[in-house]
C-alpha positions in Angstrom: 59.5 80.6 -43.5 61.6 79.6 -41.1 63.3 75.3 -40.7 62.6 73.8 -38.4 65.4 71.8 -36.8 65.9 67.4 -37.3 64.5 67.0 -33.1 61.8 69.5 -33.2 60.5 67.1 -37.3 60.7 64.5 -35.0 57.9 65.9 -32.2 55.6 66.8 -35.1 56.3 63.2 -36.4 55.2 61.7 -33.2 52.4 64.1 -32.7 51.0 63.7 -36.2 52.1 59.8 -35.3 50.1 59.4 -32.0 47.1 60.6 -34.3 47.1 58.3 -36.9 48.0 55.3 -34.8 45.5 56.7 -32.5 43.0 56.4 -35.0 44.3 53.0 -37.1 46.4 51.6 -35.5 49.6 50.1 -35.7 48.4 47.5 -38.9 46.6 49.3 -40.5 48.4 52.6 -39.8 50.8 53.8 -43.1 54.1 55.7 -43.6 52.7 58.0 -46.2 49.5 58.8 -44.1 52.0 60.2 -41.2 54.2 61.9 -43.7 51.7 63.5 -45.4 50.4 65.0 -42.5 53.9 65.7 -41.7 54.5 67.3 -44.4 57.4 65.3 -44.8 58.5 62.9 -48.4 57.9 59.0 -46.5 62.5 59.8 -47.0 62.7 62.4 -44.9 60.5 60.7 -42.5 62.3 57.7 -42.3 65.5 60.0 -41.8 64.5 60.6 -38.3 62.8 57.2 -37.3 64.3 54.1 -38.7 61.3 52.3 -39.8 57.7 52.6 -38.7 57.9 49.8 -35.1 60.5 52.3 -34.9 57.9 55.8 -34.6 55.3 53.6 -32.9 57.2 52.9 -30.2 59.0 56.4 -29.5 54.7 57.0 -29.9 54.0 54.3 -27.0 56.5 55.7 -25.3 55.9 59.4 -25.1 52.1 58.3 -24.2 53.1 56.5 -21.0 55.7 59.5 -20.3 52.8 62.9 -20.4 50.9 60.0 -18.5 53.5 59.4 -16.2 53.9 63.5 -15.4 49.6 63.8 -15.3 49.6 61.5 -12.1 52.9 63.3 -10.9 52.1 66.6 -11.2 48.9 66.1 -10.1 49.5 63.7 -7.3 52.3 66.4 -5.8 53.0 67.3 -2.8 49.7 64.8 -1.6 49.4 60.9 0.2 46.9 58.1 -0.6 43.6 59.0 -0.9 44.6 62.9 -1.7 46.6 61.4 -4.3 44.9 59.1 -5.3 41.5 61.5 -6.0 44.2 64.2 -7.5 45.9 61.4 -10.2 42.1 60.2 -11.2 40.9 63.5 -11.7 43.5 64.4 -14.2 43.9 61.6 -15.6 39.7 61.7 -16.9 40.2 65.6 -17.5 43.3 64.2 -19.8 41.6 61.6 -21.9 38.4 64.4 -22.0 40.1 66.0 -23.1 42.4 64.7 -25.9 40.7 61.0 -26.8 44.0 60.3 -29.1 45.9 60.0 -25.8 43.4 57.0 -24.6 43.3 55.8 -28.4 47.0 55.1 -28.8 47.1 53.1 -25.1 44.9 51.2 -26.4 46.3 50.3 -29.7 49.6 49.6 -27.7 47.8 46.4 -26.1 46.7 45.9 -29.1 49.8 46.6 -30.9 51.7 44.0 -28.2 49.1 41.4 -29.3 49.8 41.3 -31.8 53.1 41.3 -32.6 54.2 39.2 -29.6 51.6 36.6 -31.6 53.8 36.7 -34.5 56.6 35.9 -32.9 58.0 39.9 -32.0 58.7 40.8 -28.2 60.1 43.8 -29.0 56.1 46.0 -29.1 56.0 44.3 -26.2 59.2 45.2 -24.2 58.8 48.8 -24.9 55.0 48.9 -23.7 55.3 46.5 -20.4 58.5 48.5 -19.4 56.4 51.8 -19.6 53.7 50.1 -17.9 55.5 49.5 -15.1 57.2 52.6 -14.5 53.5 53.9 -13.9 53.4 51.7 -12.0 56.1 52.6 -9.9 55.3 56.0 -10.0 51.7 55.2 -8.7 52.6 53.1 -6.2 55.1 55.9 -4.7 52.5 58.4 -4.8 50.2 56.0 -3.2 52.6 55.4 -0.5 53.5 52.0 -1.8 50.5 50.4 -1.2 50.2 48.1 -3.7 46.7 46.9 -3.4 45.7 50.5 -3.4 47.7 51.1 -6.8 46.1 47.7 -9.1 42.7 48.8 -7.8 43.2 52.1 -9.1 45.2 51.1 -12.1 41.9 48.7 -12.7 39.8 51.3 -12.0 41.3 52.7 -14.9 41.4 50.5 -17.4 38.0 49.8 -17.1 37.5 53.6 -17.1 39.1 53.1 -20.3 37.2 50.7 -21.6 34.3 52.5 -20.5 35.2 55.7 -22.3 37.2 53.7 -26.0 33.7 52.8 -26.4 31.8 55.1 -26.1 29.1 54.8 -22.6 28.0 58.9 -22.1 28.7 60.4 -18.7 25.5 60.1 -17.7 25.3 55.8 -18.7 24.0 53.9 -15.5 27.5 52.5 -16.4 29.3 55.2 -14.7 26.7 54.8 -11.0 29.8 53.0 -9.8 32.4 55.9 -9.7 
């Protein structure tokens, strides 16, 4: 049996935690469930990450990084409307094929609100920094058009909500897209 390096184990924790947090959110997911999914003990999990919050922040950052890469790749060599449509199509494909990415995004926003209500700003700072990197990626891809970027992000959030609520593709709510 081949032994994984600590970095490979960290990657497996991030993948497993993405699935667990996407399903149960921050408060509804135990580190025990993550460790079990990875096939490690909780003490080993805490050798890789200092705590549950660190795991969640790493997963949130990965989620944003993956979305940024999706948009960058889709918009490569394109400008304006072409870039906008390419990014939209690429994102739609990703959330259809990897619904845990969409659900993790939704959980990130909930975790920020819950943490800040408890006086903890760490989640918010990390998620907002990721959101701004995402915003800037789209802004640059759309030729620094703030209105177009706003509309793209707003429509994306509407799509996120409709998909998360389970509206089928043939439902009338999709007619405006």
